[in-house]
N, C-alpha and C positions, 0 to 999 in steps of 0.2 A: 546542449547536452543534458541528459537527465541526471538529477542529483538525488542521492538517498542519504538521509541523516538518521542515525539510530541513537536511541537512548536506553541503555540497559538500566532497569529500575534499581539495581544494586547501587547505582550512583546517586539515587534520590534520597539524600539525608533530609532531616527536618528543615534545615535552613534553605536548601534548594527547593523543597516542596513549597515552603512559604513564599519564596520569591516567585515561583511559577504561579501560585494561586493569586498573587497580587496583580498579575498580568491579565487575568481573565475578566470578561465583562459580566454584567449582572446575570444575563441569561445562562452563560456557561457555569457560573457558580451555582445557580439554582439547579441546573441539570446534574452537576457533580454531587450536590447534596441529596439528590433523590436516589443515589445508588445505595443499596442495602449493605453491601460489603465494602470495607475499607480498601481492599485490594483493587476493586473495580473503580472506586473513586480516584485512587492514586494513578491508575492507568489513564483515566480520562484527563485528569489535571496535567499529567506529564505530557500526553499527546498534544493537548491544546496549548499548553505553555510552550512546548517545543516548536510548533508551527508558528506561533506568534514571534518567538525569538528569531527563528531562522528566516522567516519572510521579512521581518524587520531589518535583519542584517543585509539580506539580498537586495532589498528595495530602499534601504536607508530611510526607514520610517520607524517611529516609536512603536514598539511591539504592543503596548497596551491600547494604542489608538486604532489598531486595525479592526475593521468590521467585516463580518462574513455573512453571506447569504447563499441559499441554494441556487445552482446554475443549471440543474436538470430537474425534470419532473420527479425523478426518484430521489432527489435531495442531495446530490453531490455538492459539497460546499465550494464556494468561490470567494474571492476577495472583492469587497465593494470598492470601486474605483481602482481596481488593480490594473497594471499595465497590460497592453496587448501582448498576448503570447503566454501570460502566466497561467499555469495550471498546477495544482498540487493535490496530493492525496495522503490521508492519514491511515495508519494501521496500528493496532495494538493487540498484544496478547500477553499471556502470563510472563512477566519478567522483562518485557521489552515494548517500547513504542517506536514508531518510525514515521518519517514523512518523506515522500518523494516529490520533487519539483521539476518542472521544465519551464523555461523562459522563451521557448521558440514559438514563433507565430503559427497558429493553426495546428498546434500539437497538444496532445493530452497524455497524462501519465497516471498509472495506477500502481499500488504497492500492496503486498500482503506479507505478513510475518507470522510464523507459527513456531512453536517449540519443535526442535528437530526430532524429538522422540514422541511426538504426538501420535496416538493410535487412531487410525481411521479404519473402520471396519470394512471388510470386503463387500458386505452388503451395501454400504454407502457408495463405494466405488462403482459397483454394478448398476446402481440406480442413477448415479449422477455423472459418471464419466462417459466420454464418447467411445465408440467401438475401437477406434484407432488407439486410444489411450489404454484401454483394457488389454488390447493385444500386446502393447509395449510392456505393460506390467506383467502379463503372463509369461513373457520371455525373460523377466528378471529373476535373479536367484530367490528373492523373497516372495515373488508372486504379488498377489493383491494384499500386501501387508508391508509394514516396515517403512523405512525412510523414503523409498521411491514413491509411495503414496503421497507423502507430504510434498514432494517435489511437484507432482502433478497438481495437487490441490492449490498450492500457493500460486503457481503460474496461472491457473484458471481464474482464481480470485483476482489477481492483478489485472488480467485482461478485462474481466467484467468491470472492474473499478475504473480502469482507464476509459472505457466507453461511457461510464456513468449511468448505466441502465439498470443496475441492481438485479434482483431476482426475476425481473421480467424477461431476461434472456435465459432460455433453457440451457442448462449446463452441458447437455449432450449434443447441442446444436453447433458446437465448434470443437475443434480438436487441436491439441498442442503436442508437439514432439519434445519431450524433456531433454533429449540429446541435442544440444545446440545452444539453447532451446529455440524453437520456432513455431509459428502458427501454421498448421498444415491444412486446415479447413475452417471456414467461418460461416458458410451458408447465408451470406448476406448481412451478417452483423457488422462487418467492417464496411464503413461508408465508402462509396465509389471514389476512387482516386486516392485512397488512403492505404498506408502500409503499417506493419506492426513489427517491433523488435522487442525481444524478451531477454531478461537476465535472471539468473538464480544464483544466490550466494549462500554459503555456509558461514555463519558468523561465529566469532570467538566465544560469544555468550552461549553457544549451543543451539541457537535458533537458525531457522532457514528463512531467507528473504527472497522475494521475487518482485521484479519490476517490469511493467509493460509500458511501452511508448508507442503511441499511435500518432502518425503524422503523414504529410503528403508523400505519396508514393514516389520513389526516385530520390527522396531526400533522406538518406540513412542517418540515423541518430549517431552522434559520437558516443564513445563507450561510456558506460555508467561510471559516475564518480561517487565514491562513498566516503562519508565522514561519520564520526561518532562523538557523542557527548555534547556538553553545553559550555565547556570552559572558554571557548573562543567567541561565544555569542553574547555574553553579558556586556 
């Protein structure tokens, strides 16, 4: 089953931040220190500390000892010496970080989180969304603006991140139906013999989350399991 763990940054006090910082390796700390703004540094530390704590719990390994390396040419991270079937994906935005995990063989997972009130301009939608998605938006009360835009955006991001192909996949080359939600066209981006399941959630923090699961066709994923915070991970 796919798992989604979220961490609202309002829970990140000085002691918690220091404990997360202590889990990072030398490379992660160097990258964190290169951020110009403290808010971006905190998001990075929270996201990478969260994935270490959570994978450590799920795999019964010391969080600080975990090592990561890219598993796709586009740089999607994976765990060195991870068990077969493990795939995970990080997402962070203003006020929230999240990590999606699947432990099912031959499956992949992607996640995206955004502020629920994020403004995405109609010109951006016209340039980046598929014709089917634009038609769906045009039939909504707010049209090509408002929270419906965020629903489409997060679902598309989650799908791209599950595939691990980054911006090499044109965003109008596949189409998602937010009602459901489901993938209604992929133009070959979905590997042969694979299927996709999507979820979208409105979080208590005011953010919107989307998760995409890609796995063998005919093996439907169990429903998404969501958890929040770090209290049970230390």
